[in-house]
C-alpha positions, 0 to 999 in steps of 0.5 A: 779328719779334714777332707783334703783340698787340691787346687788345679791350676790351669797354666797358659801355654808356654812361650815355646808353644806359642811360637810353635803355633804361630810358626805352624800357622805362617807355614799354612799361610805360605802353602796356601799362598804358594797355591795362589789362594788365601782365606777371606774372612768377612761378617755378613749383615747379621753378624755371622763369619763368612769364610771364603777361599779365594785366589790372590787376585781376590776372586771367590773359589768356594765357601769354607765353613768355620770348622773347615778353616779351624782344621785348615789353620791346625793342619800342617802342609801336605795331604791333609791341606790338599784335601781340604782345599779340594773339598 
């Protein structure tokens, strides 16, 4: 008897999921902006990412780790975002 073969297809996210992600990111950007800050992304001389929290005039507030940036980007506005911005 022949072995059964099952092909697994990995489908990209649906357009609805992509739009929800974009909307969530916009809400986080609006929340940061309403608090008078923004994330700044740059590369250092070795090409590593440098992420900083800055006020809207560009003044440095603090360095953000890449894991914090991912967490901020994936967090809806609210208490969790407050905690991330205070740490």
